[in-house]
mmCIF file of the N, C-alpha and C atoms, coordinates in Angstrom:
data_MODEL
# 
_entry.id   MODEL 
# 
loop_
_atom_site.group_PDB 
_atom_site.id 
_atom_site.type_symbol 
_atom_site.label_atom_id 
_atom_site.label_alt_id 
_atom_site.label_comp_id 
_atom_site.label_asym_id 
_atom_site.label_entity_id 
_atom_site.label_seq_id 
_atom_site.pdbx_PDB_ins_code 
_atom_site.Cartn_x 
_atom_site.Cartn_y 
_atom_site.Cartn_z 
_atom_site.occupancy 
_atom_site.B_iso_or_equiv 
_atom_site.pdbx_formal_charge 
_atom_site.auth_seq_id 
_atom_site.auth_comp_id 
_atom_site.auth_asym_id 
_atom_site.auth_atom_id 
_atom_site.pdbx_PDB_model_num 
ATOM 1   N N  . ASP A 1 1  ? 7.436   -18.805 0.681   1.00 0.00 ? 1  ASP A N  1 
ATOM 2   C CA . ASP A 1 1  ? 8.519   -19.504 1.352   1.00 0.00 ? 1  ASP A CA 1 
ATOM 3   C C  . ASP A 1 1  ? 9.776   -19.446 0.488   1.00 0.00 ? 1  ASP A C  1 
ATOM 4   N N  . PRO A 1 2  ? 10.941  -19.466 1.119   1.00 0.00 ? 2  PRO A N  1 
ATOM 5   C CA . PRO A 1 2  ? 12.176  -19.524 0.331   1.00 0.00 ? 2  PRO A CA 1 
ATOM 6   C C  . PRO A 1 2  ? 12.192  -20.793 -0.523  1.00 0.00 ? 2  PRO A C  1 
ATOM 7   N N  . PRO A 1 3  ? 12.967  -20.792 -1.608  1.00 0.00 ? 3  PRO A N  1 
ATOM 8   C CA . PRO A 1 3  ? 13.008  -21.969 -2.468  1.00 0.00 ? 3  PRO A CA 1 
ATOM 9   C C  . PRO A 1 3  ? 13.532  -23.190 -1.715  1.00 0.00 ? 3  PRO A C  1 
ATOM 10  N N  . ALA A 1 4  ? 13.003  -24.361 -2.056  1.00 0.00 ? 4  ALA A N  1 
ATOM 11  C CA . ALA A 1 4  ? 13.427  -25.602 -1.404  1.00 0.00 ? 4  ALA A CA 1 
ATOM 12  C C  . ALA A 1 4  ? 14.869  -25.934 -1.756  1.00 0.00 ? 4  ALA A C  1 
ATOM 13  N N  . TYR A 1 5  ? 15.269  -25.643 -2.986  1.00 0.00 ? 5  TYR A N  1 
ATOM 14  C CA . TYR A 1 5  ? 16.630  -25.918 -3.433  1.00 0.00 ? 5  TYR A CA 1 
ATOM 15  C C  . TYR A 1 5  ? 17.218  -24.638 -4.009  1.00 0.00 ? 5  TYR A C  1 
ATOM 16  N N  . ALA A 1 6  ? 18.304  -24.191 -3.424  1.00 0.00 ? 6  ALA A N  1 
ATOM 17  C CA . ALA A 1 6  ? 18.946  -22.968 -3.905  1.00 0.00 ? 6  ALA A CA 1 
ATOM 18  C C  . ALA A 1 6  ? 20.424  -23.259 -4.131  1.00 0.00 ? 6  ALA A C  1 
ATOM 19  N N  . ASN A 1 7  ? 20.966  -22.695 -5.175  1.00 0.00 ? 7  ASN A N  1 
ATOM 20  C CA . ASN A 1 7  ? 22.380  -22.855 -5.490  1.00 0.00 ? 7  ASN A CA 1 
ATOM 21  C C  . ASN A 1 7  ? 23.168  -21.746 -4.803  1.00 0.00 ? 7  ASN A C  1 
ATOM 22  N N  . GLY A 1 8  ? 23.146  -21.735 -3.486  1.00 0.00 ? 8  GLY A N  1 
ATOM 23  C CA . GLY A 1 8  ? 23.793  -20.690 -2.700  1.00 0.00 ? 8  GLY A CA 1 
ATOM 24  C C  . GLY A 1 8  ? 22.763  -19.880 -1.955  1.00 0.00 ? 8  GLY A C  1 
ATOM 25  N N  . PRO A 1 9  ? 23.221  -18.997 -1.056  1.00 0.00 ? 9  PRO A N  1 
ATOM 26  C CA . PRO A 1 9  ? 22.303  -18.189 -0.256  1.00 0.00 ? 9  PRO A CA 1 
ATOM 27  C C  . PRO A 1 9  ? 21.447  -17.243 -1.107  1.00 0.00 ? 9  PRO A C  1 
ATOM 28  N N  . VAL A 1 10 ? 20.175  -17.145 -0.775  1.00 0.00 ? 10 VAL A N  1 
ATOM 29  C CA . VAL A 1 10 ? 19.264  -16.226 -1.472  1.00 0.00 ? 10 VAL A CA 1 
ATOM 30  C C  . VAL A 1 10 ? 19.639  -14.798 -1.091  1.00 0.00 ? 10 VAL A C  1 
ATOM 31  N N  . GLN A 1 11 ? 19.806  -13.945 -2.088  1.00 0.00 ? 11 GLN A N  1 
ATOM 32  C CA . GLN A 1 11 ? 20.131  -12.538 -1.852  1.00 0.00 ? 11 GLN A CA 1 
ATOM 33  C C  . GLN A 1 11 ? 18.891  -11.658 -1.867  1.00 0.00 ? 11 GLN A C  1 
ATOM 34  N N  . GLY A 1 12 ? 17.833  -12.117 -2.493  1.00 0.00 ? 12 GLY A N  1 
ATOM 35  C CA . GLY A 1 12 ? 16.613  -11.332 -2.570  1.00 0.00 ? 12 GLY A CA 1 
ATOM 36  C C  . GLY A 1 12 ? 15.605  -12.007 -3.480  1.00 0.00 ? 12 GLY A C  1 
ATOM 37  N N  . TYR A 1 13 ? 14.529  -11.286 -3.724  1.00 0.00 ? 13 TYR A N  1 
ATOM 38  C CA . TYR A 1 13 ? 13.431  -11.805 -4.542  1.00 0.00 ? 13 TYR A CA 1 
ATOM 39  C C  . TYR A 1 13 ? 13.024  -10.742 -5.540  1.00 0.00 ? 13 TYR A C  1 
ATOM 40  N N  . ARG A 1 14 ? 12.503  -11.184 -6.669  1.00 0.00 ? 14 ARG A N  1 
ATOM 41  C CA . ARG A 1 14 ? 11.905  -10.272 -7.644  1.00 0.00 ? 14 ARG A CA 1 
ATOM 42  C C  . ARG A 1 14 ? 10.423  -10.600 -7.722  1.00 0.00 ? 14 ARG A C  1 
ATOM 43  N N  . LEU A 1 15 ? 9.629   -9.572  -7.646  1.00 0.00 ? 15 LEU A N  1 
ATOM 44  C CA . LEU A 1 15 ? 8.179   -9.676  -7.772  1.00 0.00 ? 15 LEU A CA 1 
ATOM 45  C C  . LEU A 1 15 ? 7.800   -9.031  -9.097  1.00 0.00 ? 15 LEU A C  1 
ATOM 46  N N  . PHE A 1 16 ? 7.124   -9.799  -9.937  1.00 0.00 ? 16 PHE A N  1 
ATOM 47  C CA . PHE A 1 16 ? 6.634   -9.310  -11.228 1.00 0.00 ? 16 PHE A CA 1 
ATOM 48  C C  . PHE A 1 16 ? 5.121   -9.239  -11.167 1.00 0.00 ? 16 PHE A C  1 
ATOM 49  N N  . TRP A 1 17 ? 4.543   -8.160  -11.673 1.00 0.00 ? 17 TRP A N  1 
ATOM 50  C CA . TRP A 1 17 ? 3.090   -8.078  -11.766 1.00 0.00 ? 17 TRP A CA 1 
ATOM 51  C C  . TRP A 1 17 ? 2.705   -7.516  -13.124 1.00 0.00 ? 17 TRP A C  1 
ATOM 52  N N  . THR A 1 18 ? 1.640   -8.105  -13.667 1.00 0.00 ? 18 THR A N  1 
ATOM 53  C CA . THR A 1 18 ? 1.154   -7.735  -14.991 1.00 0.00 ? 18 THR A CA 1 
ATOM 54  C C  . THR A 1 18 ? -0.317  -7.370  -14.891 1.00 0.00 ? 18 THR A C  1 
ATOM 55  N N  . GLU A 1 19 ? -0.669  -6.210  -15.391 1.00 0.00 ? 19 GLU A N  1 
ATOM 56  C CA . GLU A 1 19 ? -2.074  -5.835  -15.481 1.00 0.00 ? 19 GLU A CA 1 
ATOM 57  C C  . GLU A 1 19 ? -2.676  -6.657  -16.622 1.00 0.00 ? 19 GLU A C  1 
ATOM 58  N N  . THR A 1 20 ? -3.666  -7.472  -16.310 1.00 0.00 ? 20 THR A N  1 
ATOM 59  C CA . THR A 1 20 ? -4.205  -8.434  -17.263 1.00 0.00 ? 20 THR A CA 1 
ATOM 60  C C  . THR A 1 20 ? -4.722  -7.769  -18.539 1.00 0.00 ? 20 THR A C  1 
ATOM 61  N N  . MET A 1 21 ? -5.454  -6.683  -18.409 1.00 0.00 ? 21 MET A N  1 
ATOM 62  C CA . MET A 1 21 ? -6.067  -6.038  -19.588 1.00 0.00 ? 21 MET A CA 1 
ATOM 63  C C  . MET A 1 21 ? -5.037  -5.476  -20.568 1.00 0.00 ? 21 MET A C  1 
ATOM 64  N N  . THR A 1 22 ? -3.952  -4.889  -20.050 1.00 0.00 ? 22 THR A N  1 
ATOM 65  C CA . THR A 1 22 ? -2.979  -4.232  -20.927 1.00 0.00 ? 22 THR A CA 1 
ATOM 66  C C  . THR A 1 22 ? -1.769  -5.104  -21.232 1.00 0.00 ? 22 THR A C  1 
ATOM 67  N N  . GLY A 1 23 ? -1.489  -6.098  -20.387 1.00 0.00 ? 23 GLY A N  1 
ATOM 68  C CA . GLY A 1 23 ? -0.300  -6.926  -20.555 1.00 0.00 ? 23 GLY A CA 1 
ATOM 69  C C  . GLY A 1 23 ? 0.977   -6.237  -20.118 1.00 0.00 ? 23 GLY A C  1 
ATOM 70  N N  . ARG A 1 24 ? 0.853   -5.081  -19.492 1.00 0.00 ? 24 ARG A N  1 
ATOM 71  C CA . ARG A 1 24 ? 2.026   -4.318  -19.047 1.00 0.00 ? 24 ARG A CA 1 
ATOM 72  C C  . ARG A 1 24 ? 2.617   -4.957  -17.796 1.00 0.00 ? 24 ARG A C  1 
ATOM 73  N N  . GLU A 1 25 ? 3.881   -5.388  -17.882 1.00 0.00 ? 25 GLU A N  1 
ATOM 74  C CA . GLU A 1 25 ? 4.547   -6.027  -16.749 1.00 0.00 ? 25 GLU A CA 1 
ATOM 75  C C  . GLU A 1 25 ? 5.514   -5.055  -16.082 1.00 0.00 ? 25 GLU A C  1 
ATOM 76  N N  . GLN A 1 26 ? 5.552   -5.102  -14.755 1.00 0.00 ? 26 GLN A N  1 
ATOM 77  C CA . GLN A 1 26 ? 6.486   -4.319  -13.963 1.00 0.00 ? 26 GLN A CA 1 
ATOM 78  C C  . GLN A 1 26 ? 7.126   -5.264  -12.956 1.00 0.00 ? 26 GLN A C  1 
ATOM 79  N N  . HIS A 1 27 ? 8.238   -4.836  -12.365 1.00 0.00 ? 27 HIS A N  1 
ATOM 80  C CA . HIS A 1 27 ? 8.850   -5.667  -11.340 1.00 0.00 ? 27 HIS A CA 1 
ATOM 81  C C  . HIS A 1 27 ? 9.577   -4.806  -10.310 1.00 0.00 ? 27 HIS A C  1 
ATOM 82  N N  . VAL A 1 28 ? 9.845   -5.429  -9.167  1.00 0.00 ? 28 VAL A N  1 
ATOM 83  C CA . VAL A 1 28 ? 10.566  -4.774  -8.089  1.00 0.00 ? 28 VAL A CA 1 
ATOM 84  C C  . VAL A 1 28 ? 11.396  -5.835  -7.378  1.00 0.00 ? 28 VAL A C  1 
ATOM 85  N N  . GLU A 1 29 ? 12.550  -5.441  -6.837  1.00 0.00 ? 29 GLU A N  1 
ATOM 86  C CA . GLU A 1 29 ? 13.351  -6.341  -6.023  1.00 0.00 ? 29 GLU A CA 1 
ATOM 87  C C  . GLU A 1 29 ? 12.947  -6.162  -4.566  1.00 0.00 ? 29 GLU A C  1 
ATOM 88  N N  . VAL A 1 30 ? 12.781  -7.278  -3.868  1.00 0.00 ? 30 VAL A N  1 
ATOM 89  C CA . VAL A 1 30 ? 12.284  -7.296  -2.498  1.00 0.00 ? 30 VAL A CA 1 
ATOM 90  C C  . VAL A 1 30 ? 13.293  -8.028  -1.627  1.00 0.00 ? 30 VAL A C  1 
ATOM 91  N N  . ASP A 1 31 ? 13.616  -7.473  -0.459  1.00 0.00 ? 31 ASP A N  1 
ATOM 92  C CA . ASP A 1 31 ? 14.577  -8.106  0.450   1.00 0.00 ? 31 ASP A CA 1 
ATOM 93  C C  . ASP A 1 31 ? 13.948  -9.199  1.309   1.00 0.00 ? 31 ASP A C  1 
ATOM 94  N N  . GLY A 1 32 ? 12.745  -8.980  1.787   1.00 0.00 ? 32 GLY A N  1 
ATOM 95  C CA . GLY A 1 32 ? 12.109  -9.902  2.722   1.00 0.00 ? 32 GLY A CA 1 
ATOM 96  C C  . GLY A 1 32 ? 11.098  -10.806 2.044   1.00 0.00 ? 32 GLY A C  1 
ATOM 97  N N  . LEU A 1 33 ? 10.238  -11.407 2.872   1.00 0.00 ? 33 LEU A N  1 
ATOM 98  C CA . LEU A 1 33 ? 9.228   -12.334 2.367   1.00 0.00 ? 33 LEU A CA 1 
ATOM 99  C C  . LEU A 1 33 ? 7.836   -11.723 2.325   1.00 0.00 ? 33 LEU A C  1 
ATOM 100 N N  . SER A 1 34 ? 7.746   -10.395 2.359   1.00 0.00 ? 34 SER A N  1 
ATOM 101 C CA . SER A 1 34 ? 6.457   -9.724  2.194   1.00 0.00 ? 34 SER A CA 1 
ATOM 102 C C  . SER A 1 34 ? 6.695   -8.374  1.523   1.00 0.00 ? 34 SER A C  1 
ATOM 103 N N  . TYR A 1 35 ? 5.653   -7.876  0.891   1.00 0.00 ? 35 TYR A N  1 
ATOM 104 C CA . TYR A 1 35 ? 5.759   -6.604  0.180   1.00 0.00 ? 35 TYR A CA 1 
ATOM 105 C C  . TYR A 1 35 ? 4.361   -6.044  -0.013  1.00 0.00 ? 35 TYR A C  1 
ATOM 106 N N  . ARG A 1 36 ? 4.223   -4.739  0.065   1.00 0.00 ? 36 ARG A N  1 
ATOM 107 C CA . ARG A 1 36 ? 2.936   -4.084  -0.161  1.00 0.00 ? 36 ARG A CA 1 
ATOM 108 C C  . ARG A 1 36 ? 2.980   -3.379  -1.516  1.00 0.00 ? 36 ARG A C  1 
ATOM 109 N N  . LEU A 1 37 ? 2.191   -3.877  -2.452  1.00 0.00 ? 37 LEU A N  1 
ATOM 110 C CA . LEU A 1 37 ? 2.062   -3.233  -3.755  1.00 0.00 ? 37 LEU A CA 1 
ATOM 111 C C  . LEU A 1 37 ? 1.102   -2.063  -3.616  1.00 0.00 ? 37 LEU A C  1 
ATOM 112 N N  . GLU A 1 38 ? 1.531   -0.891  -4.016  1.00 0.00 ? 38 GLU A N  1 
ATOM 113 C CA . GLU A 1 38 ? 0.695   0.300   -3.938  1.00 0.00 ? 38 GLU A CA 1 
ATOM 114 C C  . GLU A 1 38 ? 0.608   0.943   -5.319  1.00 0.00 ? 38 GLU A C  1 
ATOM 115 N N  . GLY A 1 39 ? -0.387  1.780   -5.509  1.00 0.00 ? 39 GLY A N  1 
ATOM 116 C CA . GLY A 1 39 ? -0.539  2.495   -6.767  1.00 0.00 ? 39 GLY A CA 1 
ATOM 117 C C  . GLY A 1 39 ? -1.159  1.663   -7.873  1.00 0.00 ? 39 GLY A C  1 
ATOM 118 N N  . LEU A 1 40 ? -1.783  0.539   -7.505  1.00 0.00 ? 40 LEU A N  1 
ATOM 119 C CA . LEU A 1 40 ? -2.465  -0.278  -8.493  1.00 0.00 ? 40 LEU A CA 1 
ATOM 120 C C  . LEU A 1 40 ? -3.819  0.336   -8.820  1.00 0.00 ? 40 LEU A C  1 
ATOM 121 N N  . LYS A 1 41 ? -4.362  -0.024  -9.960  1.00 0.00 ? 41 LYS A N  1 
ATOM 122 C CA . LYS A 1 41 ? -5.683  0.480   -10.337 1.00 0.00 ? 41 LYS A CA 1 
ATOM 123 C C  . LYS A 1 41 ? -6.765  -0.244  -9.532  1.00 0.00 ? 41 LYS A C  1 
ATOM 124 N N  . LYS A 1 42 ? -7.826  0.483   -9.197  1.00 0.00 ? 42 LYS A N  1 
ATOM 125 C CA . LYS A 1 42 ? -8.947  -0.084  -8.452  1.00 0.00 ? 42 LYS A CA 1 
ATOM 126 C C  . LYS A 1 42 ? -9.697  -1.105  -9.295  1.00 0.00 ? 42 LYS A C  1 
ATOM 127 N N  . PHE A 1 43 ? -10.165 -2.172  -8.638  1.00 0.00 ? 43 PHE A N  1 
ATOM 128 C CA . PHE A 1 43 ? -11.006 -3.195  -9.272  1.00 0.00 ? 43 PHE A CA 1 
ATOM 129 C C  . PHE A 1 43 ? -10.382 -3.716  -10.577 1.00 0.00 ? 43 PHE A C  1 
ATOM 130 N N  . THR A 1 44 ? -9.088  -4.004  -10.528 1.00 0.00 ? 44 THR A N  1 
ATOM 131 C CA . THR A 1 44 ? -8.343  -4.430  -11.706 1.00 0.00 ? 44 THR A CA 1 
ATOM 132 C C  . THR A 1 44 ? -7.664  -5.771  -11.430 1.00 0.00 ? 44 THR A C  1 
ATOM 133 N N  . GLU A 1 45 ? -7.653  -6.644  -12.437 1.00 0.00 ? 45 GLU A N  1 
ATOM 134 C CA . GLU A 1 45 ? -7.024  -7.955  -12.294 1.00 0.00 ? 45 GLU A CA 1 
ATOM 135 C C  . GLU A 1 45 ? -5.543  -7.869  -12.656 1.00 0.00 ? 45 GLU A C  1 
ATOM 136 N N  . TYR A 1 46 ? -4.719  -8.489  -11.802 1.00 0.00 ? 46 TYR A N  1 
ATOM 137 C CA . TYR A 1 46 ? -3.277  -8.557  -12.010 1.00 0.00 ? 46 TYR A CA 1 
ATOM 138 C C  . TYR A 1 46 ? -2.819  -10.003 -11.878 1.00 0.00 ? 46 TYR A C  1 
ATOM 139 N N  . THR A 1 47 ? -1.768  -10.329 -12.611 1.00 0.00 ? 47 THR A N  1 
ATOM 140 C CA . THR A 1 47 ? -1.107  -11.617 -12.472 1.00 0.00 ? 47 THR A CA 1 
ATOM 141 C C  . THR A 1 47 ? 0.253   -11.357 -11.845 1.00 0.00 ? 47 THR A C  1 
ATOM 142 N N  . LEU A 1 48 ? 0.572   -12.120 -10.784 1.00 0.00 ? 48 LEU A N  1 
ATOM 143 C CA . LEU A 1 48 ? 1.830   -11.950 -10.069 1.00 0.00 ? 48 LEU A CA 1 
ATOM 144 C C  . LEU A 1 48 ? 2.647   -13.226 -10.139 1.00 0.00 ? 48 LEU A C  1 
ATOM 145 N N  . ARG A 1 49 ? 3.971   -13.063 -10.120 1.00 0.00 ? 49 ARG A N  1 
ATOM 146 C CA . ARG A 1 49 ? 4.873   -14.201 -9.998  1.00 0.00 ? 49 ARG A CA 1 
ATOM 147 C C  . ARG A 1 49 ? 6.128   -13.726 -9.268  1.00 0.00 ? 49 ARG A C  1 
ATOM 148 N N  . PHE A 1 50 ? 6.827   -14.673 -8.684  1.00 0.00 ? 50 PHE A N  1 
ATOM 149 C CA . PHE A 1 50 ? 7.981   -14.360 -7.857  1.00 0.00 ? 50 PHE A CA 1 
ATOM 150 C C  . PHE A 1 50 ? 9.148   -15.238 -8.277  1.00 0.00 ? 50 PHE A C  1 
ATOM 151 N N  . LEU A 1 51 ? 10.355  -14.772 -8.010  1.00 0.00 ? 51 LEU A N  1 
ATOM 152 C CA . LEU A 1 51 ? 11.531  -15.622 -8.142  1.00 0.00 ? 51 LEU A CA 1 
ATOM 153 C C  . LEU A 1 51 ? 12.594  -15.155 -7.168  1.00 0.00 ? 51 LEU A C  1 
ATOM 154 N N  . ALA A 1 52 ? 13.394  -16.097 -6.723  1.00 0.00 ? 52 ALA A N  1 
ATOM 155 C CA . ALA A 1 52 ? 14.531  -15.790 -5.854  1.00 0.00 ? 52 ALA A CA 1 
ATOM 156 C C  . ALA A 1 52 ? 15.764  -15.615 -6.728  1.00 0.00 ? 52 ALA A C  1 
ATOM 157 N N  . PHE A 1 53 ? 16.730  -14.838 -6.228  1.00 0.00 ? 53 PHE A N  1 
ATOM 158 C CA . PHE A 1 53 ? 17.992  -14.720 -6.953  1.00 0.00 ? 53 PHE A CA 1 
ATOM 159 C C  . PHE A 1 53 ? 19.140  -14.733 -5.957  1.00 0.00 ? 53 PHE A C  1 
ATOM 160 N N  . ASN A 1 54 ? 20.304  -15.123 -6.454  1.00 0.00 ? 54 ASN A N  1 
ATOM 161 C CA . ASN A 1 54 ? 21.529  -15.090 -5.651  1.00 0.00 ? 54 ASN A CA 1 
ATOM 162 C C  . ASN A 1 54 ? 22.676  -14.653 -6.560  1.00 0.00 ? 54 ASN A C  1 
ATOM 163 N N  . ARG A 1 55 ? 23.893  -14.817 -6.112  1.00 0.00 ? 55 ARG A N  1 
ATOM 164 C CA . ARG A 1 55 ? 25.034  -14.320 -6.894  1.00 0.00 ? 55 ARG A CA 1 
ATOM 165 C C  . ARG A 1 55 ? 25.197  -15.048 -8.226  1.00 0.00 ? 55 ARG A C  1 
ATOM 166 N N  . TYR A 1 56 ? 24.554  -16.190 -8.379  1.00 0.00 ? 56 TYR A N  1 
ATOM 167 C CA . TYR A 1 56 ? 24.615  -16.940 -9.631  1.00 0.00 ? 56 TYR A CA 1 
ATOM 168 C C  . TYR A 1 56 ? 23.503  -16.549 -10.601 1.00 0.00 ? 56 TYR A C  1 
ATOM 169 N N  . GLY A 1 57 ? 22.575  -15.706 -10.160 1.00 0.00 ? 57 GLY A N  1 
ATOM 170 C CA . GLY A 1 57 ? 21.499  -15.256 -11.028 1.00 0.00 ? 57 GLY A CA 1 
ATOM 171 C C  . GLY A 1 57 ? 20.130  -15.637 -10.506 1.00 0.00 ? 57 GLY A C  1 
ATOM 172 N N  . PRO A 1 58 ? 19.099  -15.474 -11.335 1.00 0.00 ? 58 PRO A N  1 
ATOM 173 C CA . PRO A 1 58 ? 17.727  -15.751 -10.905 1.00 0.00 ? 58 PRO A CA 1 
ATOM 174 C C  . PRO A 1 58 ? 17.431  -17.243 -10.898 1.00 0.00 ? 58 PRO A C  1 
ATOM 175 N N  . GLY A 1 59 ? 16.513  -17.632 -10.022 1.00 0.00 ? 59 GLY A N  1 
ATOM 176 C CA . GLY A 1 59 ? 16.027  -18.998 -9.969  1.00 0.00 ? 59 GLY A CA 1 
ATOM 177 C C  . GLY A 1 59 ? 14.788  -19.161 -10.829 1.00 0.00 ? 59 GLY A C  1 
ATOM 178 N N  . VAL A 1 60 ? 14.120  -20.271 -10.630 1.00 0.00 ? 60 VAL A N  1 
ATOM 179 C CA . VAL A 1 60 ? 12.896  -20.575 -11.369 1.00 0.00 ? 60 VAL A CA 1 
ATOM 180 C C  . VAL A 1 60 ? 11.755  -19.733 -10.818 1.00 0.00 ? 60 VAL A C  1 
ATOM 181 N N  . SER A 1 61 ? 10.944  -19.208 -11.703 1.00 0.00 ? 61 SER A N  1 
ATOM 182 C CA . SER A 1 61 ? 9.804   -18.381 -11.319 1.00 0.00 ? 61 SER A CA 1 
ATOM 183 C C  . SER A 1 61 ? 8.697   -19.240 -10.716 1.00 0.00 ? 61 SER A C  1 
ATOM 184 N N  . SER A 1 62 ? 7.948   -18.651 -9.793  1.00 0.00 ? 62 SER A N  1 
ATOM 185 C CA . SER A 1 62 ? 6.785   -19.322 -9.219  1.00 0.00 ? 62 SER A CA 1 
ATOM 186 C C  . SER A 1 62 ? 5.685   -19.442 -10.266 1.00 0.00 ? 62 SER A C  1 
ATOM 187 N N  . GLN A 1 63 ? 4.661   -20.200 -9.944  1.00 0.00 ? 63 GLN A N  1 
ATOM 188 C CA . GLN A 1 63 ? 3.476   -20.214 -10.788 1.00 0.00 ? 63 GLN A CA 1 
ATOM 189 C C  . GLN A 1 63 ? 2.774   -18.867 -10.671 1.00 0.00 ? 63 GLN A C  1 
ATOM 190 N N  . ASP A 1 64 ? 2.041   -18.489 -11.706 1.00 0.00 ? 64 ASP A N  1 
ATOM 191 C CA . ASP A 1 64 ? 1.295   -17.229 -11.676 1.00 0.00 ? 64 ASP A CA 1 
ATOM 192 C C  . ASP A 1 64 ? 0.181   -17.294 -10.643 1.00 0.00 ? 64 ASP A C  1 
ATOM 193 N N  . VAL A 1 65 ? -0.039  -16.157 -9.994  1.00 0.00 ? 65 VAL A N  1 
ATOM 194 C CA . VAL A 1 65 ? -1.150  -15.976 -9.070  1.00 0.00 ? 65 VAL A CA 1 
ATOM 195 C C  . VAL A 1 65 ? -1.960  -14.801 -9.598  1.00 0.00 ? 65 VAL A C  1 
ATOM 196 N N  . THR A 1 66 ? -3.262  -14.968 -9.745  1.00 0.00 ? 66 THR A N  1 
ATOM 197 C CA . THR A 1 66 ? -4.119  -13.895 -10.250 1.00 0.00 ? 66 THR A CA 1 
ATOM 198 C C  . THR A 1 66 ? -4.911  -13.309 -9.100  1.00 0.00 ? 66 THR A C  1 
ATOM 199 N N  . VAL A 1 67 ? -4.883  -11.975 -8.989  1.00 0.00 ? 67 VAL A N  1 
ATOM 200 C CA . VAL A 1 67 ? -5.606  -11.262 -7.934  1.00 0.00 ? 67 VAL A CA 1 
ATOM 201 C C  . VAL A 1 67 ? -6.371  -10.105 -8.559  1.00 0.00 ? 67 VAL A C  1 
ATOM 202 N N  . THR A 1 68 ? -7.382  -9.636  -7.861  1.00 0.00 ? 68 THR A N  1 
ATOM 203 C CA . THR A 1 68 ? -8.133  -8.449  -8.274  1.00 0.00 ? 68 THR A CA 1 
ATOM 204 C C  . THR A 1 68 ? -8.118  -7.464  -7.120  1.00 0.00 ? 68 THR A C  1 
ATOM 205 N N  . THR A 1 69 ? -7.708  -6.231  -7.413  1.00 0.00 ? 69 THR A N  1 
ATOM 206 C CA . THR A 1 69 ? -7.662  -5.209  -6.376  1.00 0.00 ? 69 THR A CA 1 
ATOM 207 C C  . THR A 1 69 ? -9.074  -4.803  -5.961  1.00 0.00 ? 69 THR A C  1 
ATOM 208 N N  . LEU A 1 70 ? -9.157  -4.247  -4.781  1.00 0.00 ? 70 LEU A N  1 
ATOM 209 C CA . LEU A 1 70 ? -10.418 -3.717  -4.271  1.00 0.00 ? 70 LEU A CA 1 
ATOM 210 C C  . LEU A 1 70 ? -10.439 -2.213  -4.491  1.00 0.00 ? 70 LEU A C  1 
ATOM 211 N N  . SER A 1 71 ? -11.224 -1.503  -3.728  1.00 0.00 ? 71 SER A N  1 
ATOM 212 C CA . SER A 1 71 ? -11.421 -0.073  -3.952  1.00 0.00 ? 71 SER A CA 1 
ATOM 213 C C  . SER A 1 71 ? -10.204 0.787   -3.622  1.00 0.00 ? 71 SER A C  1 
ATOM 214 N N  . ASP A 1 72 ? -9.228  0.273   -2.844  1.00 0.00 ? 72 ASP A N  1 
ATOM 215 C CA . ASP A 1 72 ? -8.088  1.120   -2.487  1.00 0.00 ? 72 ASP A CA 1 
ATOM 216 C C  . ASP A 1 72 ? -6.874  0.923   -3.395  1.00 0.00 ? 72 ASP A C  1 
ATOM 217 N N  . GLY A 1 73 ? -6.894  -0.043  -4.295  1.00 0.00 ? 73 GLY A N  1 
ATOM 218 C CA . GLY A 1 73 ? -5.803  -0.219  -5.234  1.00 0.00 ? 73 GLY A CA 1 
ATOM 219 C C  . GLY A 1 73 ? -4.503  -0.675  -4.592  1.00 0.00 ? 73 GLY A C  1 
ATOM 220 N N  . GLU A 1 74 ? -4.579  -1.425  -3.474  1.00 0.00 ? 74 GLU A N  1 
ATOM 221 C CA . GLU A 1 74 ? -3.392  -1.937  -2.809  1.00 0.00 ? 74 GLU A CA 1 
ATOM 222 C C  . GLU A 1 74 ? -3.534  -3.423  -2.627  1.00 0.00 ? 74 GLU A C  1 
ATOM 223 N N  . TRP A 1 75 ? -2.395  -4.109  -2.422  1.00 0.00 ? 75 TRP A N  1 
ATOM 224 C CA . TRP A 1 75 ? -2.431  -5.555  -2.198  1.00 0.00 ? 75 TRP A CA 1 
ATOM 225 C C  . TRP A 1 75 ? -1.255  -5.913  -1.322  1.00 0.00 ? 75 TRP A C  1 
ATOM 226 N N  . ASP A 1 76 ? -1.511  -6.570  -0.166  1.00 0.00 ? 76 ASP A N  1 
ATOM 227 C CA . ASP A 1 76 ? -0.454  -7.052  0.715   1.00 0.00 ? 76 ASP A CA 1 
ATOM 228 C C  . ASP A 1 76 ? -0.085  -8.458  0.322   1.00 0.00 ? 76 ASP A C  1 
ATOM 229 N N  . LEU A 1 77 ? 1.220   -8.688  0.128   1.00 0.00 ? 77 LEU A N  1 
ATOM 230 C CA . LEU A 1 77 ? 1.690   -9.996  -0.324  1.00 0.00 ? 77 LEU A CA 1 
ATOM 231 C C  . LEU A 1 77 ? 2.623   -10.605 0.707   1.00 0.00 ? 77 LEU A C  1 
ATOM 232 N N  . GLY A 1 78 ? 2.473   -11.870 0.930   1.00 0.00 ? 78 GLY A N  1 
ATOM 233 C CA . GLY A 1 78 ? 3.419   -12.650 1.702   1.00 0.00 ? 78 GLY A CA 1 
ATOM 234 C C  . GLY A 1 78 ? 3.812   -13.830 0.856   1.00 0.00 ? 78 GLY A C  1 
ATOM 235 N N  . PHE A 1 79 ? 5.094   -14.030 0.687   1.00 0.00 ? 79 PHE A N  1 
ATOM 236 C CA . PHE A 1 79 ? 5.530   -15.159 -0.158  1.00 0.00 ? 79 PHE A CA 1 
ATOM 237 C C  . PHE A 1 79 ? 6.714   -15.841 0.441   1.00 0.00 ? 79 PHE A C  1 
# 
């Protein structure tokens, strides 16, 4: 869901994901409220977090969510 309190209109979201075993973090900017992560490793645990941003900069990050991929290495997200 969009943030409850925003200092101006939300321009987009950043999705961060970290492969738990390696600690390698990546991120992508997302326009909408859903995104399909592709190219993940099979049967691997990842930690995800999200934040909204606007012209004043990034907001507060969400709490971490931990997921484990299945055999296809993809994950559909709605936030």
